[in-house]
A tleap script that builds the chain and sets N, CA, C and O, in Angstrom:
source leaprc.protein.ff14SB
mol = sequence {
  NMET ILE SER PHE THR TYR MET PHE GLY PHE
  LEU ALA VAL LEU ASP GLY GLN PRO SER MET
  GLY ASP ASN ILE GLN THR GLY VAL VAL GLY
  PHE LEU VAL VAL LEU ILE ALA LEU ALA THR
  ILE TRP VAL CYS LEU GLU VAL ILE GLY PHE
  PHE PHE LYS ARG ALA ASN LYS VAL PRO ALA
  LYS ALA THR ALA SER THR SER GLY GLY ALA
  PRO ALA PRO GLN ASN CYS SER LEU ASP SER
  ASP ILE VAL MET VAL ILE ALA ALA ALA VAL
  ASP SER VAL VAL THR GLU PRO HIE ARG ILE
  VAL SER ILE SER LEU ALA ASP GLU GLY THR
  SER GLY SER LYS LYS SER CHIE
}
set mol.1.N position { -18.825 42.301 21.849 }
set mol.1.CA position { -20.392 41.438 21.123 }
set mol.1.C position { -19.628 41.380 19.949 }
set mol.1.O position { -19.543 40.174 19.718 }
set mol.2.N position { -18.980 42.033 19.011 }
set mol.2.CA position { -18.642 41.721 17.808 }
set mol.2.C position { -17.842 40.344 17.843 }
set mol.2.O position { -17.907 39.571 16.888 }
set mol.3.N position { -16.945 40.011 19.191 }
set mol.3.CA position { -16.429 38.876 18.777 }
set mol.3.C position { -17.186 37.290 18.966 }
set mol.3.O position { -16.914 36.186 18.495 }
set mol.4.N position { -18.237 37.774 19.874 }
set mol.4.CA position { -18.876 36.787 20.228 }
set mol.4.C position { -19.622 36.125 18.651 }
set mol.4.O position { -19.565 34.996 18.163 }
set mol.5.N position { -20.447 37.659 18.078 }
set mol.5.CA position { -21.146 37.184 16.595 }
set mol.5.C position { -20.142 36.322 15.890 }
set mol.5.O position { -20.656 35.465 15.171 }
set mol.6.N position { -18.733 36.347 15.925 }
set mol.6.CA position { -18.243 36.150 14.796 }
set mol.6.C position { -17.833 34.616 15.264 }
set mol.6.O position { -17.925 33.739 14.405 }
set mol.7.N position { -17.435 34.299 16.446 }
set mol.7.CA position { -16.998 33.144 16.882 }
set mol.7.C position { -18.531 32.069 17.063 }
set mol.7.O position { -18.398 30.863 16.854 }
set mol.8.N position { -19.734 32.557 17.402 }
set mol.8.CA position { -20.689 31.758 17.183 }
set mol.8.C position { -21.635 31.998 16.055 }
set mol.8.O position { -22.516 31.166 15.838 }
set mol.9.N position { -21.542 32.904 15.433 }
set mol.9.CA position { -22.220 32.892 13.743 }
set mol.9.C position { -22.742 31.844 13.105 }
set mol.9.O position { -23.756 31.954 12.416 }
set mol.10.N position { -22.100 30.720 13.272 }
set mol.10.CA position { -22.292 29.772 12.292 }
set mol.10.C position { -23.396 29.062 13.002 }
set mol.10.O position { -24.091 28.148 12.558 }
set mol.11.N position { -23.435 29.492 13.893 }
set mol.11.CA position { -25.088 28.801 14.754 }
set mol.11.C position { -26.353 29.298 13.846 }
set mol.11.O position { -27.343 28.645 13.517 }
set mol.12.N position { -26.070 30.443 13.590 }
set mol.12.CA position { -27.331 30.789 12.864 }
set mol.12.C position { -27.587 30.293 11.691 }
set mol.12.O position { -28.688 30.399 11.151 }
set mol.13.N position { -26.338 29.553 11.058 }
set mol.13.CA position { -26.371 29.304 9.531 }
set mol.13.C position { -27.518 28.286 9.924 }
set mol.13.O position { -28.654 28.650 9.620 }
set mol.14.N position { -27.400 27.211 10.478 }
set mol.14.CA position { -27.667 25.509 11.193 }
set mol.14.C position { -29.066 26.148 11.125 }
set mol.14.O position { -29.344 27.171 11.751 }
set mol.15.N position { -30.196 25.291 10.090 }
set mol.15.CA position { -31.544 25.006 10.496 }
set mol.15.C position { -31.779 24.342 12.094 }
set mol.15.O position { -30.948 24.010 12.939 }
set mol.16.N position { -32.592 24.322 12.101 }
set mol.16.CA position { -33.294 23.591 13.563 }
set mol.16.C position { -33.872 21.819 12.938 }
set mol.16.O position { -34.040 20.921 13.762 }
set mol.17.N position { -34.002 21.688 12.099 }
set mol.17.CA position { -33.933 19.902 11.796 }
set mol.17.C position { -33.484 20.332 9.987 }
set mol.17.O position { -33.880 21.206 9.216 }
set mol.18.N position { -32.571 19.310 9.885 }
set mol.18.CA position { -32.305 19.166 8.671 }
set mol.18.C position { -33.293 18.154 7.651 }
set mol.18.O position { -34.098 17.386 8.177 }
set mol.19.N position { -33.170 18.221 6.391 }
set mol.19.CA position { -34.063 17.894 5.585 }
set mol.19.C position { -33.382 16.364 5.395 }
set mol.19.O position { -32.295 15.927 5.772 }
set mol.20.N position { -34.264 15.864 4.799 }
set mol.20.CA position { -33.959 14.455 4.581 }
set mol.20.C position { -33.015 13.982 3.408 }
set mol.20.O position { -32.628 12.818 3.520 }
set mol.21.N position { -32.384 14.991 1.814 }
set mol.21.CA position { -31.524 15.532 1.476 }
set mol.21.C position { -30.123 15.504 1.839 }
set mol.21.O position { -29.182 14.818 1.439 }
set mol.22.N position { -30.237 16.528 2.794 }
set mol.22.CA position { -29.493 16.969 3.396 }
set mol.22.C position { -28.372 16.094 4.045 }
set mol.22.O position { -27.160 16.248 4.192 }
set mol.23.N position { -29.573 14.772 4.486 }
set mol.23.CA position { -28.859 14.048 5.179 }
set mol.23.C position { -28.317 13.078 4.851 }
set mol.23.O position { -27.262 12.631 5.302 }
set mol.24.N position { -28.946 12.671 4.074 }
set mol.24.CA position { -28.367 11.594 2.484 }
set mol.24.C position { -27.113 12.341 2.017 }
set mol.24.O position { -26.004 11.820 2.129 }
set mol.25.N position { -27.291 13.590 1.479 }
set mol.25.CA position { -25.535 13.884 1.112 }
set mol.25.C position { -24.842 14.174 2.198 }
set mol.25.O position { -23.747 14.609 1.839 }
set mol.26.N position { -24.941 14.148 3.411 }
set mol.26.CA position { -23.703 13.853 4.730 }
set mol.26.C position { -23.440 12.848 4.776 }
set mol.26.O position { -22.251 12.673 5.039 }
set mol.27.N position { -24.234 11.657 4.586 }
set mol.27.CA position { -24.010 9.952 4.328 }
set mol.27.C position { -22.986 9.452 3.458 }
set mol.27.O position { -21.969 8.780 3.630 }
set mol.28.N position { -23.632 10.050 2.338 }
set mol.28.CA position { -22.803 10.090 0.729 }
set mol.28.C position { -21.074 10.940 1.056 }
set mol.28.O position { -19.985 10.371 0.982 }
set mol.29.N position { -21.214 11.777 1.260 }
set mol.29.CA position { -19.502 13.241 1.354 }
set mol.29.C position { -18.997 12.118 2.353 }
set mol.29.O position { -18.057 11.371 2.079 }
set mol.30.N position { -19.877 12.062 3.812 }
set mol.30.CA position { -18.880 10.891 4.501 }
set mol.30.C position { -18.506 9.633 4.210 }
set mol.30.O position { -17.551 9.204 4.857 }
set mol.31.N position { -19.101 8.783 3.250 }
set mol.31.CA position { -18.925 7.702 2.951 }
set mol.31.C position { -17.520 7.618 2.091 }
set mol.31.O position { -16.560 6.861 2.225 }
set mol.32.N position { -17.824 8.925 0.947 }
set mol.32.CA position { -16.873 9.043 0.265 }
set mol.32.C position { -15.275 9.368 0.608 }
set mol.32.O position { -14.274 9.080 -0.048 }
set mol.33.N position { -15.400 10.059 1.853 }
set mol.33.CA position { -14.046 10.353 2.670 }
set mol.33.C position { -13.382 8.990 3.444 }
set mol.33.O position { -12.241 8.528 3.431 }
set mol.34.N position { -14.226 8.704 3.903 }
set mol.34.CA position { -13.400 7.116 4.106 }
set mol.34.C position { -13.156 6.315 3.142 }
set mol.34.O position { -12.103 5.680 3.180 }
set mol.35.N position { -13.818 6.191 2.340 }
set mol.35.CA position { -13.123 5.525 1.166 }
set mol.35.C position { -11.702 6.195 0.621 }
set mol.35.O position { -10.632 5.602 0.480 }
set mol.36.N position { -11.926 7.295 0.409 }
set mol.36.CA position { -10.493 7.971 -0.083 }
set mol.36.C position { -9.420 7.679 0.940 }
set mol.36.O position { -8.304 7.401 0.500 }
set mol.37.N position { -9.613 7.705 2.274 }
set mol.37.CA position { -8.710 7.644 3.076 }
set mol.37.C position { -8.601 5.809 3.093 }
set mol.37.O position { -7.530 5.418 3.559 }
set mol.38.N position { -9.107 5.226 2.861 }
set mol.38.CA position { -8.734 3.838 2.832 }
set mol.38.C position { -8.318 3.336 1.694 }
set mol.38.O position { -7.974 2.155 1.649 }
set mol.39.N position { -8.269 4.313 0.347 }
set mol.39.CA position { -7.366 3.869 -0.431 }
set mol.39.C position { -6.165 4.137 -0.441 }
set mol.39.O position { -5.260 3.386 -0.805 }
set mol.40.N position { -6.022 5.844 0.185 }
set mol.40.CA position { -4.905 6.204 -0.117 }
set mol.40.C position { -3.826 5.465 1.733 }
set mol.40.O position { -2.666 5.682 2.084 }
set mol.41.N position { -4.424 5.016 2.098 }
set mol.41.CA position { -3.412 4.212 3.008 }
set mol.41.C position { -3.239 2.748 2.051 }
set mol.41.O position { -2.070 2.423 1.841 }
set mol.42.N position { -3.908 2.195 1.688 }
set mol.42.CA position { -3.693 1.390 1.049 }
set mol.42.C position { -2.604 1.333 -0.272 }
set mol.42.O position { -1.970 0.328 -0.595 }
set mol.43.N position { -2.546 2.671 -0.957 }
set mol.43.CA position { -1.370 3.049 -1.815 }
set mol.43.C position { -0.283 3.177 -1.182 }
set mol.43.O position { 0.726 2.702 -1.702 }
set mol.44.N position { -0.178 3.873 0.154 }
set mol.44.CA position { 0.993 4.293 0.697 }
set mol.44.C position { 1.438 2.501 1.160 }
set mol.44.O position { 2.629 2.193 1.212 }
set mol.45.N position { 0.607 1.713 1.388 }
set mol.45.CA position { 1.300 0.408 1.638 }
set mol.45.C position { 1.965 -0.261 1.012 }
set mol.45.O position { 3.022 -0.730 1.435 }
set mol.46.N position { 1.325 -0.536 -0.585 }
set mol.46.CA position { 1.628 -0.904 -1.003 }
set mol.46.C position { 3.117 -0.249 -1.558 }
set mol.46.O position { 4.049 -1.011 -1.816 }
set mol.47.N position { 3.215 0.836 -1.675 }
set mol.47.CA position { 4.705 1.457 -2.417 }
set mol.47.C position { 5.542 1.397 -1.236 }
set mol.47.O position { 6.718 1.231 -1.560 }
set mol.48.N position { 5.370 1.469 -0.024 }
set mol.48.CA position { 6.318 0.797 1.088 }
set mol.48.C position { 6.708 -0.993 0.810 }
set mol.48.O position { 7.778 -1.599 0.877 }
set mol.49.N position { 5.647 -1.335 0.562 }
set mol.49.CA position { 5.485 -2.944 0.266 }
set mol.49.C position { 6.871 -2.957 -0.874 }
set mol.49.O position { 7.924 -3.548 -0.640 }
set mol.50.N position { 6.621 -2.278 -1.947 }
set mol.50.CA position { 7.623 -2.266 -3.347 }
set mol.50.C position { 8.681 -2.010 -2.666 }
set mol.50.O position { 9.600 -2.770 -2.972 }
set mol.51.N position { 8.989 -1.118 -1.722 }
set mol.51.CA position { 10.522 -0.952 -1.296 }
set mol.51.C position { 11.155 -2.049 -0.521 }
set mol.51.O position { 12.340 -2.362 -0.632 }
set mol.52.N position { 10.353 -2.577 0.219 }
set mol.52.CA position { 10.824 -3.830 1.016 }
set mol.52.C position { 11.068 -5.018 -0.273 }
set mol.52.O position { 12.181 -5.484 -0.515 }
set mol.53.N position { 10.447 -5.207 -0.649 }
set mol.53.CA position { 10.709 -6.002 -1.741 }
set mol.53.C position { 11.688 -6.016 -2.611 }
set mol.53.O position { 12.462 -6.973 -2.648 }
set mol.54.N position { 11.802 -5.013 -3.402 }
set mol.54.CA position { 12.982 -4.609 -3.940 }
set mol.54.C position { 14.225 -4.773 -3.384 }
set mol.54.O position { 15.123 -5.416 -3.928 }
set mol.55.N position { 14.377 -3.854 -1.622 }
set mol.55.CA position { 15.426 -4.532 -0.630 }
set mol.55.C position { 15.753 -5.639 -0.318 }
set mol.55.O position { 16.926 -5.842 -0.005 }
set mol.56.N position { 14.897 -6.580 -0.314 }
set mol.56.CA position { 15.170 -7.809 0.133 }
set mol.56.C position { 15.338 -8.588 -0.997 }
set mol.56.O position { 15.584 -9.757 -0.702 }
set mol.57.N position { 15.289 -8.344 -2.291 }
set mol.57.CA position { 15.688 -9.215 -3.132 }
set mol.57.C position { 16.595 -10.161 -3.240 }
set mol.57.O position { 17.715 -9.925 -2.784 }
set mol.58.N position { 16.346 -11.322 -3.807 }
set mol.58.CA position { 17.686 -12.417 -3.532 }
set mol.58.C position { 17.953 -12.772 -4.513 }
set mol.58.O position { 17.011 -13.049 -5.256 }
set mol.59.N position { 19.407 -12.956 -5.052 }
set mol.59.CA position { 19.725 -13.336 -6.174 }
set mol.59.C position { 19.020 -14.719 -6.898 }
set mol.59.O position { 18.695 -15.780 -6.367 }
set mol.60.N position { 18.906 -14.249 -8.424 }
set mol.60.CA position { 17.919 -15.913 -8.861 }
set mol.60.C position { 18.152 -16.673 -8.946 }
set mol.60.O position { 17.302 -17.545 -9.131 }
set mol.61.N position { 19.238 -16.916 -8.891 }
set mol.61.CA position { 19.670 -18.822 -8.779 }
set mol.61.C position { 19.965 -19.337 -7.303 }
set mol.61.O position { 20.183 -20.539 -7.148 }
set mol.62.N position { 19.980 -18.454 -6.185 }
set mol.62.CA position { 19.491 -18.947 -4.801 }
set mol.62.C position { 18.228 -19.226 -4.623 }
set mol.62.O position { 17.875 -20.096 -3.827 }
set mol.63.N position { 17.084 -18.267 -5.603 }
set mol.63.CA position { 15.980 -18.372 -5.535 }
set mol.63.C position { 15.298 -20.015 -5.711 }
set mol.63.O position { 14.561 -20.770 -5.076 }
set mol.64.N position { 15.993 -20.000 -6.872 }
set mol.64.CA position { 14.929 -21.083 -8.010 }
set mol.64.C position { 15.739 -22.360 -7.201 }
set mol.64.O position { 15.342 -23.497 -7.454 }
set mol.65.N position { 17.058 -22.160 -6.071 }
set mol.65.CA position { 17.598 -23.510 -5.857 }
set mol.65.C position { 16.442 -23.689 -4.429 }
set mol.65.O position { 16.061 -24.834 -4.182 }
set mol.66.N position { 15.989 -22.653 -3.642 }
set mol.66.CA position { 15.216 -23.140 -2.632 }
set mol.66.C position { 13.857 -22.982 -2.717 }
set mol.66.O position { 13.148 -23.343 -1.778 }
set mol.67.N position { 13.287 -22.383 -3.937 }
set mol.67.CA position { 11.641 -22.288 -3.573 }
set mol.67.C position { 11.052 -23.648 -4.339 }
set mol.67.O position { 9.899 -23.942 -4.025 }
set mol.68.N position { 11.782 -24.592 -5.406 }
set mol.68.CA position { 11.293 -26.085 -5.961 }
set mol.68.C position { 11.228 -27.063 -4.806 }
set mol.68.O position { 11.149 -28.272 -5.024 }
set mol.69.N position { 11.272 -26.379 -3.135 }
set mol.69.CA position { 11.389 -27.713 -2.638 }
set mol.69.C position { 12.624 -28.323 -2.616 }
set mol.69.O position { 13.630 -27.833 -3.130 }
set mol.70.N position { 12.569 -29.628 -1.900 }
set mol.70.CA position { 13.224 -30.586 -1.425 }
set mol.70.C position { 13.547 -31.505 -2.900 }
set mol.70.O position { 12.722 -31.763 -3.776 }
set mol.71.N position { 14.963 -31.888 -2.865 }
set mol.71.CA position { 15.385 -32.474 -4.014 }
set mol.71.C position { 14.630 -33.995 -3.899 }
set mol.71.O position { 14.399 -34.391 -2.756 }
set mol.72.N position { 14.142 -35.072 -5.322 }
set mol.72.CA position { 13.099 -36.027 -5.089 }
set mol.72.C position { 14.818 -36.770 -4.737 }
set mol.72.O position { 15.900 -36.257 -5.020 }
set mol.73.N position { 14.557 -38.141 -4.027 }
set mol.73.CA position { 15.624 -38.769 -3.436 }
set mol.73.C position { 15.923 -39.891 -4.435 }
set mol.73.O position { 15.143 -40.778 -4.781 }
set mol.74.N position { 17.269 -39.690 -4.864 }
set mol.74.CA position { 17.431 -40.670 -5.977 }
set mol.74.C position { 18.647 -41.766 -5.710 }
set mol.74.O position { 19.810 -41.523 -5.388 }
set mol.75.N position { 18.051 -42.976 -5.931 }
set mol.75.CA position { 18.566 -44.312 -5.784 }
set mol.75.C position { 18.874 -44.256 -3.780 }
set mol.75.O position { 19.967 -44.439 -3.243 }
set mol.76.N position { 17.506 -43.944 -3.038 }
set mol.76.CA position { 17.428 -43.400 -1.814 }
set mol.76.C position { 16.189 -44.641 -1.231 }
set mol.76.O position { 15.095 -44.783 -1.776 }
set mol.77.N position { 16.620 -45.366 -0.151 }
set mol.77.CA position { 15.260 -45.879 0.200 }
set mol.77.C position { 14.346 -44.937 1.294 }
set mol.77.O position { 13.430 -45.324 2.019 }
set mol.78.N position { 15.025 -43.309 1.131 }
set mol.78.CA position { 13.808 -42.458 2.340 }
set mol.78.C position { 12.733 -42.566 1.149 }
set mol.78.O position { 12.740 -42.818 -0.056 }
set mol.79.N position { 11.690 -42.194 2.277 }
set mol.79.CA position { 10.033 -41.869 1.856 }
set mol.79.C position { 9.996 -40.357 1.741 }
set mol.79.O position { 10.621 -39.732 2.597 }
set mol.80.N position { 9.319 -39.653 0.755 }
set mol.80.CA position { 9.260 -38.754 0.487 }
set mol.80.C position { 9.002 -37.749 1.085 }
set mol.80.O position { 9.585 -36.686 0.875 }
set mol.81.N position { 8.203 -37.888 1.826 }
set mol.81.CA position { 7.586 -37.689 3.074 }
set mol.81.C position { 8.409 -36.844 4.278 }
set mol.81.O position { 8.158 -35.811 4.900 }
set mol.82.N position { 9.769 -38.029 4.292 }
set mol.82.CA position { 10.581 -37.801 5.216 }
set mol.82.C position { 11.787 -37.041 4.677 }
set mol.82.O position { 12.711 -36.789 5.451 }
set mol.83.N position { 11.841 -36.676 3.453 }
set mol.83.CA position { 12.622 -36.011 2.296 }
set mol.83.C position { 11.481 -34.472 2.852 }
set mol.83.O position { 11.854 -33.681 3.719 }
set mol.84.N position { 10.594 -34.398 2.375 }
set mol.84.CA position { 9.837 -32.885 2.913 }
set mol.84.C position { 10.192 -32.828 3.849 }
set mol.84.O position { 11.345 -32.453 3.634 }
set mol.85.N position { 10.070 -32.943 5.145 }
set mol.85.CA position { 9.912 -32.996 6.453 }
set mol.85.C position { 11.481 -32.327 6.655 }
set mol.85.O position { 11.642 -31.150 6.979 }
set mol.86.N position { 12.433 -33.135 6.446 }
set mol.86.CA position { 13.689 -32.842 6.395 }
set mol.86.C position { 13.594 -31.285 5.646 }
set mol.86.O position { 13.895 -30.320 6.348 }
set mol.87.N position { 13.182 -31.057 4.250 }
set mol.87.CA position { 13.496 -29.867 3.930 }
set mol.87.C position { 13.004 -28.910 4.411 }
set mol.87.O position { 13.496 -27.787 4.294 }
set mol.88.N position { 11.888 -29.175 5.074 }
set mol.88.CA position { 10.929 -28.011 6.117 }
set mol.88.C position { 11.778 -27.732 7.233 }
set mol.88.O position { 11.626 -26.633 7.765 }
set mol.89.N position { 12.288 -28.190 7.504 }
set mol.89.CA position { 12.928 -28.249 9.292 }
set mol.89.C position { 14.634 -27.364 8.436 }
set mol.89.O position { 15.270 -26.454 8.968 }
set mol.90.N position { 14.905 -27.908 7.299 }
set mol.90.CA position { 16.269 -27.214 6.888 }
set mol.90.C position { 16.162 -25.550 6.076 }
set mol.90.O position { 17.013 -24.818 5.569 }
set mol.91.N position { 14.711 -25.443 6.268 }
set mol.91.CA position { 14.332 -24.639 5.927 }
set mol.91.C position { 13.956 -23.286 6.854 }
set mol.91.O position { 14.051 -22.085 6.600 }
set mol.92.N position { 13.536 -23.939 7.918 }
set mol.92.CA position { 13.040 -23.178 9.070 }
set mol.92.C position { 14.400 -22.842 9.771 }
set mol.92.O position { 14.312 -21.807 10.432 }
set mol.93.N position { 15.694 -23.463 9.811 }
set mol.93.CA position { 16.845 -23.426 10.889 }
set mol.93.C position { 17.586 -22.024 10.288 }
set mol.93.O position { 18.023 -21.037 10.879 }
set mol.94.N position { 17.512 -22.522 8.260 }
set mol.94.CA position { 18.317 -21.707 7.907 }
set mol.94.C position { 18.024 -20.411 7.489 }
set mol.94.O position { 16.925 -20.458 6.935 }
set mol.95.N position { 18.406 -19.431 7.483 }
set mol.95.CA position { 17.755 -17.854 7.408 }
set mol.95.C position { 18.413 -17.404 5.838 }
set mol.95.O position { 17.724 -16.841 4.987 }
set mol.96.N position { 20.075 -17.817 5.611 }
set mol.96.CA position { 20.199 -18.057 4.646 }
set mol.96.C position { 19.721 -18.547 3.436 }
set mol.96.O position { 18.894 -19.459 3.456 }
set mol.97.N position { 20.409 -17.735 1.611 }
set mol.97.CA position { 19.376 -18.968 0.645 }
set mol.97.C position { 20.357 -19.891 1.346 }
set mol.97.O position { 21.114 -19.717 2.301 }
set mol.98.N position { 20.040 -21.152 0.392 }
set mol.98.CA position { 20.453 -22.149 0.521 }
set mol.98.C position { 20.244 -23.190 -0.094 }
set mol.98.O position { 19.121 -23.077 -0.585 }
set mol.99.N position { 21.003 -24.862 -0.551 }
set mol.99.CA position { 20.052 -25.847 -1.185 }
set mol.99.C position { 20.611 -26.905 -0.585 }
set mol.99.O position { 21.708 -27.071 -0.051 }
set mol.100.N position { 19.355 -27.835 -0.817 }
set mol.100.CA position { 19.936 -29.280 -0.280 }
set mol.100.C position { 20.401 -30.294 -1.210 }
set mol.100.O position { 19.632 -30.743 -2.060 }
set mol.101.N position { 21.922 -30.789 -1.085 }
set mol.101.CA position { 22.349 -31.433 -2.336 }
set mol.101.C position { 21.967 -32.574 -2.183 }
set mol.101.O position { 21.547 -33.140 -3.192 }
set mol.102.N position { 21.968 -33.284 -0.960 }
set mol.102.CA position { 21.950 -34.517 -0.848 }
set mol.102.C position { 21.406 -35.005 0.952 }
set mol.102.O position { 21.634 -34.467 2.036 }
set mol.103.N position { 20.555 -36.353 0.540 }
set mol.103.CA position { 19.581 -36.504 2.093 }
set mol.103.C position { 20.401 -38.501 1.791 }
set mol.103.O position { 20.607 -39.295 0.874 }
set mol.104.N position { 20.565 -38.386 3.216 }
set mol.104.CA position { 21.440 -39.935 2.902 }
set mol.104.C position { 21.331 -40.373 4.630 }
set mol.104.O position { 21.516 -39.537 5.514 }
set mol.105.N position { 21.096 -41.400 4.824 }
set mol.105.CA position { 20.668 -42.313 6.261 }
set mol.105.C position { 21.997 -42.043 6.360 }
set mol.105.O position { 22.796 -41.920 5.431 }
set mol.106.N position { 22.274 -41.923 7.992 }
set mol.106.CA position { 23.830 -42.030 8.624 }
set mol.106.C position { 24.548 -43.524 8.553 }
set mol.106.O position { 25.648 -43.776 8.062 }
set mol.107.N position { 23.844 -44.221 9.030 }
set mol.107.CA position { 24.100 -45.981 8.858 }
set mol.107.C position { 24.047 -46.813 7.858 }
set mol.107.O position { 24.167 -48.036 7.933 }
set mol.108.N position { 23.781 -45.872 6.450 }
set mol.108.CA position { 23.083 -46.752 5.279 }
set mol.108.C position { 22.023 -47.621 5.286 }
set mol.108.O position { 22.011 -48.579 4.513 }
set mol.109.N position { 20.832 -47.340 6.318 }
set mol.109.CA position { 19.663 -47.790 6.367 }
set mol.109.C position { 19.121 -48.974 7.724 }
set mol.109.O position { 18.014 -49.371 8.088 }
set mol.110.N position { 20.468 -49.229 8.160 }
set mol.110.CA position { 20.055 -50.169 8.988 }
set mol.110.C position { 20.003 -49.683 10.555 }
set mol.110.O position { 20.701 -50.035 11.506 }
set mol.111.N position { 19.035 -48.845 10.483 }
set mol.111.CA position { 19.061 -48.476 11.522 }
set mol.111.C position { 17.683 -48.668 12.253 }
set mol.111.O position { 16.645 -48.056 12.004 }
set mol.112.N position { 17.914 -49.815 13.377 }
set mol.112.CA position { 17.165 -50.511 14.348 }
set mol.112.C position { 17.280 -51.888 14.024 }
set mol.112.O position { 16.589 -52.752 14.564 }
set mol.113.N position { 17.966 -52.067 13.329 }
set mol.113.CA position { 18.676 -53.792 12.908 }
set mol.113.C position { 19.741 -53.737 13.302 }
set mol.113.O position { 20.303 -52.666 13.529 }
set mol.114.N position { 20.541 -55.463 13.564 }
set mol.114.CA position { 21.460 -55.585 14.117 }
set mol.114.C position { 22.621 -55.944 13.251 }
set mol.114.O position { 22.732 -56.864 12.441 }
set mol.115.N position { 23.481 -54.986 13.611 }
set mol.115.CA position { 24.969 -55.649 12.327 }
set mol.115.C position { 24.972 -56.938 12.879 }
set mol.115.O position { 24.421 -57.364 13.893 }
set mol.116.N position { 25.852 -57.620 11.848 }
set mol.116.CA position { 26.229 -58.719 12.067 }
set mol.116.C position { 28.245 -58.375 11.869 }
set mol.116.O position { 28.760 -57.344 11.436 }
set mol.117.N position { 28.684 -59.159 12.174 }
set mol.117.CA position { 30.294 -58.446 12.369 }
set mol.117.C position { 30.451 -59.955 11.942 }
set mol.117.O position { 31.573 -60.443 11.800 }
savepdb mol mol.pdb
quit
C-alpha cells in the first residue's frame, strides 16, 4: 500500500479544476520553453555553419576573380547578355575556382554568312 501511495501520490496534489492564473502560468512557461529550445537550435546551427564556412574558404585571389562575374567584352562583337550566359554556364559546370580570361567567336563573327574564297 505504501508503494502505491508513493507512485500515485502526485494525483492528490492536483486540484479538480485549475484556476485561470494556473492556465496562464502554464502557457507562459510552455512558450518560454519553446523559445529557449528554438534559440538553442539556432545557435547550434550558426556554430556548425561557421565551421563549414571556415573549412570551405576559397583563397581571396580566386574569390575576387569569380565573384565579379564575366569580364566585359573588349573590342568584341559579342553582346553582354551572351557573355553573361557563357559565364553562368562555365560557373555551373566548373566546380573549382576559375577565371574567364577571354571569350571570342570561333569563326571571327562570320557565323551564318557565306565566306568568299
